[in-house]
C-alpha positions as CSV (number, residue, x, y, z in Angstrom):
1,M,0.0,0.0,0.0
2,L,1.3,3.4,-0.9
3,F,-0.8,5.5,1.5
4,P,0.4,6.1,5.1
5,G,0.7,3.1,7.3
6,T,3.2,3.8,10.1
7,D,6.1,6.2,10.6
8,A,8.5,3.6,9.3
9,G,9.1,5.5,6.1
10,A,10.3,8.6,8.0
11,E,13.9,7.8,7.1
12,W,13.2,8.3,3.4
13,P,13.2,11.7,1.7
14,V,10.1,12.3,-0.5
15,D,11.5,10.8,-3.7
16,P,9.2,11.1,-6.8
17,D,10.9,8.1,-8.3
18,L,10.2,6.1,-5.2
19,A,6.5,7.2,-5.1
20,K,6.2,6.3,-8.8
21,A,7.7,2.9,-8.3
22,L,5.5,2.1,-5.2
23,S,2.4,3.1,-7.2
24,H,3.0,0.0,-9.4
25,P,1.0,-2.9,-7.9
26,L,3.8,-5.4,-8.6
27,C,6.4,-3.3,-6.9
28,Q,4.2,-2.9,-3.8
29,R,3.6,-6.7,-3.7
30,I,7.3,-7.4,-4.0
31,L,8.1,-5.1,-1.1
32,E,5.3,-6.4,1.0
33,R,6.4,-10.0,0.4
34,L,10.0,-9.2,1.3
35,N,8.9,-7.4,4.4
36,A,6.8,-10.5,5.3
37,D,9.3,-13.2,4.4
38,G,12.6,-11.5,5.3
39,E,14.5,-12.8,2.2
40,A,13.7,-14.2,-1.2
41,S,15.0,-14.4,-4.8
42,P,13.2,-13.0,-7.8
43,N,12.5,-16.6,-8.9
44,E,10.8,-17.4,-5.5
45,L,8.9,-14.1,-5.6
46,A,7.7,-14.8,-9.1
47,G,6.3,-18.1,-7.9
48,V,4.6,-16.7,-4.9
49,L,3.2,-13.7,-6.7
50,G,2.2,-15.5,-9.8
51,A,4.0,-13.0,-12.0
52,P,6.5,-13.4,-14.9
53,L,10.1,-13.7,-13.6
54,G,11.3,-11.0,-16.0
55,N,8.8,-8.5,-14.6
56,V,9.7,-9.4,-11.0
57,A,13.4,-9.1,-11.7
58,Y,13.0,-5.7,-13.3
59,H,11.0,-4.3,-10.3
60,V,13.5,-5.8,-7.8
61,R,16.3,-4.0,-9.6
62,M,14.3,-0.8,-9.5
63,L,13.8,-1.2,-5.8
64,V,17.5,-1.9,-5.3
65,G,18.3,1.3,-7.2
66,L,15.9,3.3,-5.0
67,G,17.4,1.9,-1.8
68,C,14.3,-0.1,-0.8
69,V,15.9,-3.5,-1.2
70,E,19.4,-4.9,-0.8
71,L,21.2,-8.0,-1.9
72,T,21.9,-10.4,1.0
73,R,23.5,-13.4,-0.6
74,T,23.9,-15.5,-3.8
75,R,23.6,-19.2,-4.3
76,P,24.6,-21.4,-7.3
77,R,21.5,-22.8,-9.0
78,R,21.4,-24.6,-12.3
79,G,24.7,-23.2,-13.5
80,A,23.9,-19.6,-12.5
81,L,23.8,-17.5,-9.4
82,E,20.5,-17.0,-7.7
83,H,20.3,-13.6,-5.9
84,Y,18.5,-13.2,-2.6
85,Y,17.2,-9.8,-1.4
86,R,15.7,-8.4,1.7
87,A,13.6,-5.3,2.2
88,I,15.2,-2.3,4.0
89,A,12.1,-0.1,3.6
90,H,8.3,-0.6,4.1
91,P,5.9,-0.6,1.2
92,W,4.2,2.6,2.3
93,L,5.1,6.3,2.9
94,D,4.5,8.1,6.2
95,A,1.8,10.7,6.5
96,E,4.1,13.7,5.9
97,Q,5.6,12.2,2.8
98,W,2.2,11.2,1.5
99,G,0.9,14.7,2.1
100,N,3.8,16.3,0.2
101,L,3.0,14.4,-3.0
102,P,0.8,16.1,-5.6
103,A,-2.9,15.5,-5.1
104,S,-3.3,14.2,-8.6
105,F,-0.7,11.5,-8.0
106,R,-2.3,10.5,-4.7
107,R,-5.6,10.1,-6.4
108,Q,-4.1,7.9,-9.1
109,A,-2.2,5.8,-6.6
110,L,-5.2,5.3,-4.4
111,A,-7.4,4.4,-7.3
112,G,-5.0,1.6,-8.2
113,T,-4.8,0.3,-4.7
114,L,-8.6,0.3,-4.4
115,R,-8.9,-1.6,-7.6
116,D,-6.5,-4.2,-6.3
117,V,-8.4,-4.5,-3.0
118,V,-11.7,-5.0,-4.7
119,F,-10.2,-7.5,-7.1
120,D,-8.5,-9.5,-4.4
121,A,-11.7,-9.4,-2.2
122,S,-13.8,-10.6,-5.1
123,E,-11.5,-13.4,-5.9
124,A,-11.4,-14.4,-2.3
125,G,-15.2,-14.4,-2.1
126,V,-15.5,-16.8,-5.0
127,A,-12.8,-19.1,-3.5
128,G,-14.5,-19.2,-0.1
129,G,-12.1,-16.7,1.5
130,F,-15.0,-15.1,3.5
131,D,-16.5,-18.5,4.6
132,H,-14.6,-18.7,7.9
133,S,-16.3,-17.4,11.0
134,D,-13.6,-14.9,11.7
135,A,-13.8,-13.2,8.3
136,Q,-15.1,-9.7,8.7
137,I,-16.4,-6.8,6.6
138,K,-17.3,-3.9,8.8
139,R,-18.2,-0.4,7.9
140,V,-18.9,2.6,10.1
141,T,-19.8,6.2,9.2
142,V,-18.9,8.8,11.9
143,E,-18.8,12.6,12.2
144,L,-15.3,13.8,13.1
145,D,-13.8,17.3,13.5
146,E,-10.2,17.9,12.5
147,Q,-8.8,16.6,15.8
148,G,-11.0,13.5,15.5
149,R,-9.7,12.7,12.1
150,R,-6.1,13.0,13.3
151,D,-7.0,10.7,16.2
152,A,-8.6,8.2,13.9
153,A,-5.6,8.2,11.5
154,E,-3.2,7.7,14.5
155,L,-5.3,4.8,15.7
156,L,-5.2,3.1,12.3
157,E,-1.4,3.6,12.2
158,Q,-1.1,1.9,15.6
159,M,-3.3,-0.9,14.4
160,L,-1.0,-1.5,11.4
161,T,2.0,-1.5,13.6
162,S,0.3,-4.1,15.8
163,L,-0.6,-6.2,12.8
164,G,3.1,-6.2,11.8
165,R,4.0,-7.6,15.2
166,I,1.2,-10.2,15.0
167,H,2.5,-11.2,11.5
168,A,6.0,-11.6,12.8
169,E,4.9,-13.7,15.7
170,S,2.8,-15.9,13.5
171,V,5.7,-16.6,11.1
172,S,8.0,-17.3,14.0
173,R,5.5,-19.9,15.5
174,A,5.0,-21.5,12.1
175,S,8.8,-21.8,11.4
176,D,9.3,-23.3,14.9
177,G,6.6,-25.9,14.3
178,Q,4.4,-24.4,17.0
179,G,0.6,-24.4,16.7
180,D,-1.5,-26.8,14.9
181,Q,-1.4,-25.2,11.4
182,G,0.9,-23.2,9.2
183,T,0.3,-19.6,8.1
184,V,-2.6,-18.6,5.9
185,D,-2.2,-15.8,3.3
186,T,-4.4,-13.1,4.8
187,E,-5.3,-9.6,3.6
188,I,-6.5,-6.7,5.7
189,A,-7.6,-3.5,4.0
190,V,-8.2,-0.3,6.0
191,L,-9.9,2.8,4.6
192,L,-10.2,6.2,6.2
193,F,-11.7,8.9,3.9
194,R,-14.0,11.9,3.8
195,R,-17.3,10.9,2.2
196,A,-18.4,12.8,-0.8
197,P,-20.8,15.7,0.1
198,H,-24.5,14.8,0.0
199,P,-26.5,16.7,-2.6
200,A,-28.4,19.6,-1.2
């Protein structure tokens, strides 16, 4: 996701090339996967993401050039060297960086993210992804003043930070053989927006 998540992006300057790269859905997914898995090769990423290897390798090189990803090791594989990378940046910008981008760019990036969320949710629905009793779709409309909107945004950032911790603990338990099942690929989409004005 390109829109603000936590303050983890605060170490980056607002780089138009970075913002442009992260607006590409495949770039976002690569960075999200590397943040989740810790390390992977383009070949492994292509398999997990269901994307052509050439496209994945191109975007990994782009992320390396932008300082978002770094090479960790190489391994001989079928007469060639397989390169492994890890993320050194999160797949989102902080609120200040996001706010400094042009509004037209933000609208375009958000439109792409919303399309991806709707597509993924629709595919999950057909495949039974909402059949489990803990699946949730909740929506609430509230009236907030400026301070209330800031408080709500901060609360959502704290939730995303907590989800990162929960994810790391889940992966750790699964890798240690704890629990009765492995991990399940799960998506959580959070929206906070000002509703369109009602017609008079």
